[in-house]
DSSP file (Angstrom, degrees, kcal/mol; ACC not computed):
  #  RESIDUE AA STRUCTURE BP1 BP2  ACC     N-H-->O    O-->H-N    N-H-->O    O-->H-N    TCO  KAPPA ALPHA  PHI   PSI    X-CA   Y-CA   Z-CA
    1    1 A M              0   0    0      0, 0.0     2,-0.5     0, 0.0     0, 0.0   0.000 360.0 360.0 360.0 135.0  128.9 -103.1  -95.8
    2    2 A V        -     0   0    0      2,-0.0     2,-0.5     0, 0.0     0, 0.0  -0.838 360.0-154.3 -99.8 127.0  131.9 -104.9  -96.9
    3    3 A K        -     0   0    0     -2,-0.5     2,-0.6     2,-0.0     0, 0.0  -0.865   3.2-151.4-102.0 131.5  135.0 -102.9  -97.8
    4    4 A L        -     0   0    0     -2,-0.5     2,-0.5     4,-0.0     4,-0.1  -0.902  12.0-164.0-101.3 119.5  137.5 -104.3 -100.2
    5    5 A L        -     0   0    0     -2,-0.6     4,-0.0     1,-0.2    -2,-0.0  -0.881  13.6-154.7-105.0 132.2  141.0 -103.0  -99.6
    6    6 A L  S    S-     0   0    0     -2,-0.5    -1,-0.2     1,-0.1     0, 0.0   0.961  92.6  -6.2 -68.6 -50.5  143.7 -103.4 -102.3
    7    7 A F  S    S-     0   0    0      1,-0.2     2,-0.1     3,-0.0    -1,-0.1   0.664  85.0-161.4-117.0 -26.2  146.6 -103.3  -99.9
    8    8 A G        -     0   0    0      2,-0.1     2,-0.3    -4,-0.1    -1,-0.2  -0.454  55.3 -22.4  73.1-151.4  145.2 -102.5  -96.5
    9    9 A T        -     0   0    0     -2,-0.1     2,-0.6    -4,-0.0    -4,-0.0  -0.738  61.5-140.2 -95.0 144.5  147.6 -101.3  -93.9
   10   10 A V        -     0   0    0     -2,-0.3     2,-0.1     4,-0.0    -2,-0.1  -0.912  23.2-168.8-106.7 120.6  151.3 -102.0  -94.3
   11   11 A G     >  -     0   0    0     -2,-0.6     4,-1.8     1,-0.0     5,-0.1  -0.310  39.9 -89.5 -99.2-176.1  153.1 -102.9  -91.1
   12   12 A A  H  > S+     0   0    0      1,-0.2     4,-2.3     2,-0.2     5,-0.2   0.869 123.2  55.9 -63.3 -38.9  156.7 -103.2  -90.1
   13   13 A T  H  > S+     0   0    0      1,-0.2     4,-2.2     2,-0.2    -1,-0.2   0.914 107.9  47.9 -61.8 -43.7  156.8 -107.0  -91.0
   14   14 A E  H  > S+     0   0    0      1,-0.2     4,-2.5     2,-0.2    -1,-0.2   0.891 110.3  51.9 -65.5 -39.3  155.6 -106.3  -94.5
   15   15 A I  H  X S+     0   0    0     -4,-1.8     4,-2.4     2,-0.2    -1,-0.2   0.909 109.9  49.4 -63.8 -41.7  158.1 -103.6  -95.0
   16   16 A I  H  X S+     0   0    0     -4,-2.3     4,-2.3     2,-0.2    -2,-0.2   0.912 111.2  49.3 -63.9 -42.4  160.9 -105.9  -93.9
   17   17 A I  H  X S+     0   0    0     -4,-2.2     4,-2.2     2,-0.2    -2,-0.2   0.919 111.4  49.1 -63.7 -43.4  159.7 -108.7  -96.2
   18   18 A I  H  X S+     0   0    0     -4,-2.5     4,-2.3     1,-0.2    -2,-0.2   0.912 110.8  50.8 -62.2 -42.5  159.6 -106.2  -99.1
   19   19 A A  H  X S+     0   0    0     -4,-2.4     4,-2.3     1,-0.2    -1,-0.2   0.900 110.3  49.3 -62.5 -41.2  163.1 -105.0  -98.3
   20   20 A L  H  X S+     0   0    0     -4,-2.3     4,-2.4     2,-0.2    -1,-0.2   0.894 109.8  50.8 -65.7 -39.6  164.5 -108.5  -98.2
   21   21 A V  H  X S+     0   0    0     -4,-2.2     4,-2.4     2,-0.2    -2,-0.2   0.915 110.5  49.6 -64.3 -41.8  162.8 -109.4 -101.6
   22   22 A I  H  X S+     0   0    0     -4,-2.3     4,-2.7     1,-0.2     5,-0.5   0.918 110.6  50.2 -62.9 -43.3  164.4 -106.2 -103.1
   23   23 A L  H  X S+     0   0    0     -4,-2.3     4,-2.0     1,-0.2    -2,-0.2   0.905 111.9  47.9 -61.1 -41.2  167.8 -107.2 -101.7
   24   24 A L  H  < S+     0   0    0     -4,-2.4    -2,-0.2     2,-0.2    -1,-0.2   0.888 115.9  44.2 -67.0 -38.7  167.5 -110.7 -103.1
   25   25 A L  H  < S+     0   0    0     -4,-2.4    -2,-0.2    -5,-0.2    -1,-0.2   0.923 129.6  20.6 -73.1 -44.6  166.4 -109.5 -106.6
   26   26 A F  H  X S-     0   0    0     -4,-2.7     4,-0.5    -5,-0.2    -3,-0.2   0.656  99.6-130.6-105.1 -17.6  168.8 -106.7 -107.1
   27   27 A G  H  X  -     0   0    0     -4,-2.0     4,-1.1    -5,-0.5     3,-0.3   0.021  33.6 -74.6  83.4 163.5  171.7 -107.4 -104.7
   28   28 A G  H  4 S+     0   0    0      1,-0.2    -1,-0.2     2,-0.2    -4,-0.1   0.785 125.8  53.8 -67.9 -30.1  173.4 -105.2 -102.2
   29   29 A K  H  > S+     0   0    0      1,-0.2     4,-0.5     2,-0.1    -1,-0.2   0.816 108.6  47.3 -78.4 -29.5  175.4 -103.1 -104.8
   30   30 A K  H  X S+     0   0    0     -4,-0.5     4,-2.4    -3,-0.3    -1,-0.2   0.736  93.9  75.5 -84.6 -23.3  172.4 -102.1 -106.9
   31   31 A V  H  X S+     0   0    0     -4,-1.1     4,-2.6     1,-0.2     5,-0.2   0.911  94.6  49.2 -60.6 -46.1  170.1 -101.0 -104.2
   32   32 A P  H  > S+     0   0    0      0, 0.0     4,-2.3     0, 0.0    -1,-0.2   0.896 112.0  50.0 -60.8 -37.2  171.8  -97.7 -103.5
   33   33 A E  H  X S+     0   0    0     -4,-0.5     4,-2.3     2,-0.2    -2,-0.2   0.908 111.0  49.2 -65.1 -41.3  171.8  -96.9 -107.2
   34   34 A L  H  X S+     0   0    0     -4,-2.4     4,-2.3     2,-0.2    -1,-0.2   0.915 112.1  47.7 -63.4 -43.2  168.1  -97.7 -107.4
   35   35 A M  H  X S+     0   0    0     -4,-2.6     4,-2.6     2,-0.2    -2,-0.2   0.875 110.2  52.5 -67.0 -37.2  167.3  -95.5 -104.4
   36   36 A K  H  X S+     0   0    0     -4,-2.3     4,-2.2    -5,-0.2    -1,-0.2   0.930 111.3  46.7 -63.3 -44.9  169.4  -92.6 -105.8
   37   37 A G  H  X S+     0   0    0     -4,-2.3     4,-2.1     2,-0.2    -2,-0.2   0.893 112.2  50.5 -63.3 -40.2  167.5  -92.8 -109.1
   38   38 A L  H  X S+     0   0    0     -4,-2.3     4,-2.3     2,-0.2    -2,-0.2   0.906 109.7  50.9 -64.1 -42.2  164.2  -93.0 -107.2
   39   39 A G  H  X S+     0   0    0     -4,-2.6     4,-2.3     1,-0.2    -2,-0.2   0.899 109.8  49.5 -62.3 -41.7  165.2  -89.9 -105.2
   40   40 A K  H  X S+     0   0    0     -4,-2.2     4,-2.6     1,-0.2    -1,-0.2   0.896 110.1  51.7 -64.5 -39.6  166.1  -88.0 -108.3
   41   41 A G  H  X S+     0   0    0     -4,-2.1     4,-2.1     2,-0.2    -2,-0.2   0.914 110.7  47.0 -63.3 -43.2  162.8  -88.9 -109.9
   42   42 A V  H  X S+     0   0    0     -4,-2.3     4,-2.5     2,-0.2    -2,-0.2   0.903 112.2  50.9 -64.9 -41.3  160.8  -87.7 -106.9
   43   43 A K  H  X S+     0   0    0     -4,-2.3     4,-2.6     1,-0.2    -2,-0.2   0.919 110.4  48.7 -63.3 -43.9  162.8  -84.5 -106.8
   44   44 A N  H  X S+     0   0    0     -4,-2.6     4,-2.3     2,-0.2    -1,-0.2   0.887 111.1  51.0 -63.0 -38.9  162.1  -83.8 -110.5
   45   45 A F  H  X S+     0   0    0     -4,-2.1     4,-2.4     2,-0.2    -2,-0.2   0.929 111.1  47.3 -63.9 -45.5  158.4  -84.5 -109.9
   46   46 A K  H  X S+     0   0    0     -4,-2.5     4,-2.4     1,-0.2    -2,-0.2   0.906 111.7  50.8 -63.2 -41.9  158.3  -82.0 -107.0
   47   47 A D  H  X S+     0   0    0     -4,-2.6     4,-2.2     1,-0.2    -1,-0.2   0.902 110.4  49.8 -62.3 -40.7  160.2  -79.4 -109.0
   48   48 A G  H  X S+     0   0    0     -4,-2.3     4,-2.1     2,-0.2    -2,-0.2   0.905 110.9  48.8 -63.8 -42.9  157.7  -79.9 -111.9
   49   49 A M  H  X S+     0   0    0     -4,-2.4     4,-2.4     1,-0.2    -2,-0.2   0.893 110.6  50.9 -64.6 -39.8  154.7  -79.5 -109.6
   50   50 A K  H  X S+     0   0    0     -4,-2.4     4,-2.5     1,-0.2    -2,-0.2   0.895 108.9  52.3 -64.7 -39.5  156.2  -76.4 -108.1
   51   51 A G  H  X S+     0   0    0     -4,-2.2     4,-2.2     2,-0.2    -2,-0.2   0.902 110.1  47.7 -62.3 -42.0  156.8  -74.9 -111.5
   52   52 A I  H  X S+     0   0    0     -4,-2.1     4,-2.4     2,-0.2    -2,-0.2   0.916 111.5  50.3 -65.6 -42.9  153.1  -75.5 -112.5
   53   53 A E  H  X S+     0   0    0     -4,-2.4     4,-2.3     1,-0.2    -2,-0.2   0.906 110.5  50.4 -61.9 -41.2  151.9  -74.0 -109.2
   54   54 A D  H  X S+     0   0    0     -4,-2.5     4,-2.4     2,-0.2    -1,-0.2   0.913 110.6  49.0 -62.9 -43.1  154.1  -70.9 -109.8
   55   55 A E  H  X S+     0   0    0     -4,-2.2     4,-2.4     2,-0.2    -2,-0.2   0.911 111.7  48.8 -63.7 -42.5  152.7  -70.5 -113.4
   56   56 A L  H  X S+     0   0    0     -4,-2.4     4,-2.3     1,-0.2    -1,-0.2   0.894 110.8  51.0 -64.1 -39.7  149.1  -70.8 -112.2
   57   57 A S  H  X S+     0   0    0     -4,-2.3     4,-2.3     2,-0.2    -2,-0.2   0.914 110.3  48.9 -63.7 -43.0  149.8  -68.3 -109.4
   58   58 A E  H  X S+     0   0    0     -4,-2.4     4,-2.5     2,-0.2    -2,-0.2   0.913 111.6  49.1 -63.1 -43.3  151.3  -65.8 -112.0
   59   59 A E  H  X S+     0   0    0     -4,-2.4     4,-2.5     2,-0.2    -1,-0.2   0.897 110.2  51.3 -63.5 -40.2  148.3  -66.3 -114.3
   60   60 A K  H  X S+     0   0    0     -4,-2.3     4,-2.3     2,-0.2    -2,-0.2   0.923 110.9  48.1 -62.6 -44.3  145.9  -65.7 -111.4
   61   61 A N  H  X S+     0   0    0     -4,-2.3     4,-2.1     1,-0.2    -2,-0.2   0.901 111.7  49.8 -63.6 -41.3  147.7  -62.5 -110.4
   62   62 A D  H  X S+     0   0    0     -4,-2.5     4,-2.1     2,-0.2    -1,-0.2   0.907 110.8  50.1 -63.1 -41.3  147.7  -61.3 -114.1
   63   63 A L  H  X S+     0   0    0     -4,-2.5     4,-1.7     1,-0.2    -2,-0.2   0.903 110.0  49.9 -63.9 -42.2  144.0  -62.0 -114.4
   64   64 A E  H  X S+     0   0    0     -4,-2.3     4,-1.6     1,-0.2    -1,-0.2   0.877 109.6  52.1 -64.9 -36.9  143.2  -60.1 -111.1
   65   65 A K  H  X S+     0   0    0     -4,-2.1     4,-1.2     1,-0.2    -2,-0.2   0.908 109.4  48.7 -65.1 -42.1  145.2  -57.1 -112.4
   66   66 A T  H  < S+     0   0    0     -4,-2.1    -1,-0.2     1,-0.2    -2,-0.2   0.827 109.0  53.6 -69.2 -30.4  143.3  -57.0 -115.7
   67   67 A R  H  < S+     0   0    0     -4,-1.7    -1,-0.2     1,-0.2    -2,-0.2   0.859 106.9  52.2 -69.8 -35.5  140.0  -57.2 -113.8
   68   68 A R  H  <        0   0    0     -4,-1.6    -1,-0.2     1,-0.2    -2,-0.2   0.799 360.0 360.0 -70.5 -28.6  140.9  -54.2 -111.6
   69   69 A E     <        0   0    0     -4,-1.2    -1,-0.2    -5,-0.1    -2,-0.2   0.468 360.0 360.0 -78.4 360.0  141.8  -52.0 -114.6
């Protein structure tokens, strides 16, 4: 059976090449700003997921309480 991998495994060499391409495209001054924005986006995503999990947990607890009554 032949497996088709979109990216395969990414090694250290590939990561270095990607980092160099990003530096060439955006320059040294813009990279920290890009990473800061990326970090904020990830944090907002995690906070949103936690909020959804909390709401689902509350609904589950409410449902269990109504079943017991």
